[in-house]
FIKEVO-136596 format. One record per atom (N, C-alpha, C, O): residue in one letter; x, y, z. Coordinates in steps of 0.001 Angstrom, whole numbers, padded with zeros to 6 digits, always signed. Example, Ala and Ser with C-alpha at 12.3 -4.5 7.8 and 13.67 -1.06 7.14 Angstrom:
A+013190-005690+007800A+012300-004500+007800A+013200-003300+007800A+014236-003319+008465S+012850-002250+007080S+013670-001060+007140S+012900+000030+007870S+013409+001138+008039
END
This chain:
X+022835-026353-005680X+022194-025718-004527X+021102-024931-005244X+021348-024147-006160X+019876-025187-004772X+018730-024786-005388X+018563-022922-004619X+018498-022388-003511X+018561-022606-005818X+018329-020955-005377X+017096-020470-005077X+016178-020824-005816X+016775-019503-003867X+016206-019211-003086X+014663-019040-003976X+013686-019613-003495X+014530-018395-005018X+013828-018278-005709X+012577-019179-005884X+011371-018951-005786X+013525-020619-006269X+012265-021701-006825X+012499-022590-005843X+012306-023766-006152X+012917-022327-004569X+012822-023065-003358X+011519-022860-002765X+011269-021841-002121X+010398-024091-003019X+009104-024036-002199X+008809-024053-000706X+007754-023785-000131X+010199-024500-000121X+009944-024207+001377X+010504-022979+002100X+010906-022907+003262X+010446-022081+001211X+010669-020820+001878X+009754-019625+000868X+010195-018531+000517X+008348-020207+000530X+007685-018927-000114X+007555-017594+000445X+007126-016608-000155X+007994-017653+001738X+007543-016399+002499X+008845-015362+001797X+008686-014187+001465X+009869-015993+001709X+011352-014951+001134X+010959-015125-000482X+011596-014474-001311X+010339-015647-000723X+010250-015414-002361X+009162-014375-002633X+009121-013697-003660X+008095-014292-001412X+007074-013329-001928X+007843-011778-001752X+007597-010790-002442X+008788-011861-000688X+009141-010479-000172X+010267-010172-001311X+010434-009009-001678X+010867-011005-001743X+011884-010774-002782X+011430-010254-003977X+012169-009437-004526X+010190-010592-004603X+009496-010022-005543X+009071-008864-005509X+009150-007996-006378X+008443-008813-004138X+007877-007736-003622X+008473-006519-003421X+007859-005453-003482X+009914-006653-003129X+011122-005494-003130X+011297-005149-004496X+011075-004025-004946X+011736-006216-005216X+011890-005796-006795X+010539-004834-007229X+010673-003616-007343X+009525-005355-007407X+008564-004437-007603X+008615-003237-007012X+008715-002379-007889X+008593-002761-005916X+008278-001714-005345X+009309-000682-005720X+009152+000473-006115X+010496-001443-005482X+011787-000968-006004X+011815-000326-007472X+012449+000718-007624X+011377-000710-008187X+011158-000218-009861X+010452+000351-009565X+010900+001493-009469X+009073+000287-009209X+007933+000954-009263X+008500+002963-009022X+008209+003957-009686X+009247+002808-007958X+009994+003869-007254X+011168+004407-008379X+011441+005606-008423X+011558+003835-008904X+012789+003888-009980X+013797+004480-008844X+014509+005481-008924X+013663+003673-007887X+015191+003354-007152X+016359+002150-007271X+016064+001029-007686X+017574+002476-006902X+018628+001726-007064X+018759+000685-006214X+017930+000991-005356X+019274-000415-005843X+019651-001073-004727X+020720+000031-003496X+020860+000275-002297X+021153+000323-004603X+022176+001603-003748X+021352+002497-002821X+021399+002415-001594X+020530+003432-003566X+019613+004214-003216X+018934+003471-001497X+019244+003661-000320X+018177+002828-002014X+017618+001589-000722X+018280+001252+000013X+017771+000786+001033X+019738+001299-000096X+020741+000648+000949X+020804+002245+001822X+020665+002268+003045X+021010+003414+001082X+021216+004402+001777X+020373+004813+002697X+020522+005152+003871X+019266+004719+001841X+017824+005254+002693X+017712+004484+004000X+017383+005064+005035X+018014+003041+003959X+017870+002466+005206X+019021+002243+006137X+018945+001554+007154X+020288+002986+005647X+021336+002540+006646X+021482+001267+006444X+021361+000686+007523X+021692+000512+005545X+022638-000836+005345X+023478-000809+004215X+023515+000139+003430X+024198-001903+004113X+025249-002074+002877X+024200-002490+001682X+023165-003139+001831X+024669-002013+000594X+023747-002217-000715X+023954-003855-000843X+022938-004388-001289X+024814-004595-000613X+024659-006180-000522X+023571-006768+000148X+023259-007930-000111X+022885-006024+001077X+021805-006746+002224X+020332-006482+001411X+019338-007190+001572X+020409-005343+000533X+019379-005281-000383X+019350-006275-001787X+018407-006638-002490X+020677-006517-001855X+020376-007245-003129X+020162-008926-002594X+019547-009807-003196X+020745-009011-001525X+020179-010265-000373X+018605-010741-000205X+018017-011809-000378X+018231-009464+000202X+016541-009485+000483X+016113-009671-000973X+015472-010715-001099X+016254-009035-002037X+015883-009312-003407X+015807-010683-003994X+014789-011163-004492X+017113-011347-003883X+017396-012504-004062X+016774-013844-003370X+016728-015013-003754X+016337-013218-002244X+015876-014628-001402X+016909-015313-000331X+016550-016132+000515X+017731-015027-000438X+018991-015232+000399X+018883-014895+001849X+019412-015603+002706X+018252-013898+002108X+018629-013271+003134X+017004-012664+003630X+016083-012493+002832X+016926-012400+005113X+015724-012005+005522X+015747-010409+006169X+016485-010158+007121X+015209-009766+005794X+015440-008398+006296X+014919-008253+008095X+013806-008682+008399X+015920-007561+009284X+015509-007674+010261X+013921-006869+010490X+013346-006252+009592X+013570-006986+011431X+012409-006039+011759X+012487-004573+011722X+011490-003962+011340X+013465-003976+012044X+013886-002680+011719X+014013-002242+010339X+013839-001094+009930X+014297-003149+009739X+014828-003139+008272X+013628-003348+007053X+013566-002898+005909X+012653-004290+007878X+011233-004567+007106X+010287-002711+007839X+009465-002063+007191X+010579-002511+008641X+009769-001314+009065X+010233+000004+008253X+009455+000958+008238X+011602+000107+007505X+012206+001227+006788X+011932+001069+005832X+011758+002012+005060X+011745-000462+005404X+011343-001022+003819X+009615-000216+003955X+009241+000658+003175X+009082-000559+004682X+007593-000434+004862X+007272+001429+004282X+006558+001924+003410X+008374+002072+005466X+008081+003455+005413X+008826+004103+004045X+008399+005091+003448X+009803+003482+003748X+010609+003804+002412X+009520+004020+001252X+009173+005114+000808X+009017+002669+000819X+007906+002536-000391X+006092+003056-000271X+005154+002954-001061X+006255+003779+001488X+004643+003706+001874X+003729+002662+001713X+002629+002861+001198X+004160+001358+002186X+003219-000340+001805X+003416-000515+003288X+004426-000090+003848X+002414-001165+003944X+002382-001854+005109X+003192-003187+005094X+003503-003709+004024X+003471-003635+006090X+004776-004794+006240X+003585-005948+005492X+003932-006661+004550X+002445-005983+005958X+001494-006948+005441X+001626-007141+003807X+001385-008220+003265X+002078-005850+003024X+002144-005911+001360X+003377-006373+001322X+003751-007220+000511X+004030-005896+002116X+005790-006701+001939X+005476-007969+001697X+006060-008489+000746X+004647-008669+002349X+004373-010323+002846X+003747-010688+001605X+003977-011863+001322X+003083-010122+000828X+002036-010168-000279X+000636-010157-000044X-000171-010423-000935X+000342-009886+001017X-001150-009863+001844X-001928-008994+000937X-001406-007969+000500X-003281-009362+000582X-003844-008186-000103X-004986-007783+000722X-005569-006718+000524X-005271-008486+001507X-006526-008114+002636X-005460-007435+003951X-004650-008161+004527X-005593-006236+004225X-005277-005906+005419X-006544-005106+006619X-007577-004478+006387X-005964-005438+007721X-007001-004970+008452X-006602-003700+008836X-005414-003378+008876X-007633-002863+009159X-007561-001115+009526X-007893-001430+011095X-008700-002222+011581X-007127-000672+011609X-007544-000663+013385X-008193+000695+013513X-007949+001801+013031X-009199+000168+014417X-010031+001078+014649X-009910+002385+015105X-009151+002541+016062X-010384+003208+014725X-009978+005056+015115X-008619+005397+014396X-007856+006267+014817X-008380+004624+013260X-007681+005008+012133X-008333+005979+011042X-009539+005986+010793X-007376+006803+010419X-008145+007140+008914X-007227+006778+007795X-006264+006017+007887X-007630+007406+006732X-007370+006722+005491X-006538+008433+005327X-007196+009451+005543X-005323+008482+004998X-005030+010050+004628X-004274+009945+003304X-003292+009222+003133X-004877+010806+002307X-004376+011208+001268X-003318+011482+001248X-003387+012657+000890X-001745+011143+001444X-000818+011907+001539X-000656+012495+000544X-000768+013720+000591X-000403+011982-000453X+000145+012985-001938X-000654+014279-001929X-000142+015386-002093X-002127+014027-001695X-002667+016028-001808X-002220+016559-000571X-001929+017755-000556X-002068+015619+000894X-001591+016521+001668X-000121+017009+001672X+000377+017775+002497X+000474+016446+000631X+001875+016993+000362X+002267+018032-000596X+003217+018804-000466X+001310+017963-001721X+000795+019134-002596X+000192+020095-001974X+000476+021205-002424X-000674+020082-000939X-001085+021271-000242X-000165+021994+000188X+000061+023160-000138X+000655+021061+001263X+001976+021981+002156X+002900+022536+000901X+003077+023754+000888X+003512+021749-000165X+003981+022461-001148X+003118+023762-001936X+003571+024438-002859X+001893+023892-001365X+001777+025114-002159X+002184+026698-001956X+002149+027323-000896X+002465+027041-002881X+003667+028444-002463X+002541+029871-002076X+002861+030988-001668X+001447+029436-002319X+000538+030492-002074X-000873+030364-001980X-001183+029377-002647X-001856+030877-001483X-003348+030465-001030X-003929+030078-002266X-004644+029077-002300X-003620+031027-003709X-004210+030527-005178X-003967+029445-005359X-004751+028638-005859X-002538+029147-004896X-001947+027621-005711X-002704+026207-004632X-002943+025051-004979X-002863+026690-003645X-003848+025747-002645X-004922+025558-002988X-005365+024419-002842X-005867+026722-003649X-007385+026734-003514X-007456+026067-005087X-008383+025314-005388X-006586+026356-005871X-006784+025380-007093X-006601+023898-006850X-007388+023173-007458X-005578+023236-005960X-005318+021998-005946X-006616+021560-005036X-007109+020441-005178X-007011+022281-004320X-008354+021635-003410X-009329+021386-004655X-009821+020321-005026X-009514+023103-005375X-011036+022677-006439X-010669+021487-007612X-011512+021122-008432X-009396+020987-007568X-008901+020347-008701X-009238+018598-008155X-009260+017639-008927X-009449+018539-006821X-010014+017512-006250X-010877+017812-005457X-010689+017521-004275X-012220+018558-005897X-013191+018293-005653X-014062+017085-005141X-014129+015979-005679X-014727+017505-003985X-015034+015875-003777X-014754+015023-002864X-015519+014336-002186X-013172+015113-002865X-012492+014046-002518X-012015+014496-001088X-011839+015706-000945X-011763+013597+000086X-011717+014421+001060X-010168+014107+001596X-009571+013085+001259X-009758+014834+002226X-008299+014713+002575X-007691+013217+003464X-006711+012504+003248X-008586+013169+004340X-008791+012200+005002X-010202+011519+005593X-011079+012296+005971X-010419+010145+005672X-011705+009719+006107X-011646+008710+006964X-010727+007919+006747X-012488+008433+008072X-012555+008097+008958X-012450+006518+008780X-012925+006109+007721X-011942+005618+009584X-011840+003733+009416X-012837+003401+010099X-012687+003726+011277X-014028+002771+009836X-015044+002418+010988X-014288+000754+011156X-013867-000001+010279X-014329+000620+012420X-014181-000889+013300X-014628-001864+012252X-015643-002125+011606X-013258-002325+012404X-013614-003755+011541X-013639-003571+009925X-014452-004225+009273X-012789-002725+009323X-012739-002331+008089X-011699-003132+007822X-010977-003605+008700X-011492-003432+005971X-010337-003951+005722X-009737-003080+004689X-010477-002404+003975X-008535-003046+004562X-008153-002424+003004X-008093-003858+001950X-007909-005016+002325X-008293-003407+000646X-008371-004437-000502X-008187-003532-001747X-008502-002360-001953X-007565-004480-002519X-007152-003894-003726X-008850-003492-004607X-009798-004222-004319X-009029-002548-005439X-010390-002201-005470X-011344-003389-006431X-012568-003294-006520X-010552-004473-007097X-011326-005349-008344X-011777-006482-006998X-012743-007179-007307X-011244-006736-005650X-011720-007753-004993X-012632-006961-004187X-013525-007576-003604X-012541-005387-004020X-013803-004915-003142X-015167-004541-003914X-016224-003969-003647X-014546-005196-005055X-015815-004604-006396X-016475-006138-006012X-017671-006359-005818X-015614-006908-005970X-016116-008479-006529X-016880-008804-005027X-017953-009362-005258X-016724-008682-004046X-017225-008681-003003X-018498-008088-002705X-019330-008766-002101X-018815-006659-003122X-019631-006096-003145X-020778-006531-004140X-021976-006496-003859X-020336-006873-005134X-021284-007105-006136X-021903-008754-005649X-023078-009026-005895X-021110-009647-005044X-021366-011000-004659X-023141-010546-003623X-024295-010842-003931X-022756-009974-002735X-023407-009620-001903X-024700-008628-002357X-025782-008692-001775X-024424-007665-003526X-025843-007030-004181X-026383-007659-004962X-027430-007194-005412X-025852-009125-005512X-026734-010208-006131X-027930-010690-005118X-029126-010594-005391X-027570-011050-004298X-028291-011548-003051X-029626-010473-003139X-030740-010909-003430X-029462-009472-002943X-030143-008641-002317X-030745-007258-003774X-030923-006050-003619X-030867-007897-004740X-031007-006985-005803X-032398-005923-006019X-032570-005064-006884X-033386-006385-004772X-034514-005719-005331X-034524-004441-003909X-035503-003720-003714X-033543-004396-003245X-033294-003244-002197X-032835-002008-003034X-032050-001958-003981X-033693-000831-002288X-033761+000415-002913X-032160+000950-002128X-031602+002017-002385X-031726+000041-001280X-030154+000730-000902X-029101+000227-001541X-028013+000793-001440X-029275-001060-002396X-028290-001613-002613X-027099-000705-003692X-025957-001075-003964X-027683+000351-004086X-026590+001304-004910X-025410+001622-004147X-024233+001698-004497X-026056+001819-002861X-024967+001939-001819X-023645+001437-001615X-022665+002032-001169X-023765+000190-002026X-022490-000643-002261X-021453+000230-003173X-020253+000347-002926X-021932+000638-003937X-021030+000905-005037X-020377+002381-005185X-019608+002691-006095X-020779+003187-004212X-020429+004327-004148X-020386+005080-003067X-021330+004957-002286X-019338+006012-002745X-018887+006728-001640X-020244+007271-000916X-021400+007344-001334X-019684+007604+000264X-021120+008417+001058X-020557+009791+000579X-019348+010017+000548X-021578+010758+000183X-021606+012273+000588X-021878+012884+001924X-021857+014108+002059
END
């Protein structure tokens, strides 16, 4: 029998299994902890990670929420469409602000993140990309218009 990891006819299962192992390791979770969080048996998580079984739609949503990634990311997609009217929320900063014991701690957190917005509106037609890919695309466009007085705006956030 061919192992699912090496079976070229199941590339999506291979990608998903790899991503699940990476995400679980990055967060320092055991398969048992993931199973408890999703209220599934530990063997289900093991099967997802070895590619022999595929999670249900509900389990994919649970994994997405647990690891704080999109389902697209679980499937190895690096470019993700951002829905119009959405915002990019810095959840880690919001969590830190919510945990602030008093106003002084709240103010300290804000001061340490000077110039950083808690959320940014996402314009229609936006995509989320890894930084390296975004820079590559911006450089490609900038190289075509080097004489523009606005070309530097491609490489810095608006204030």
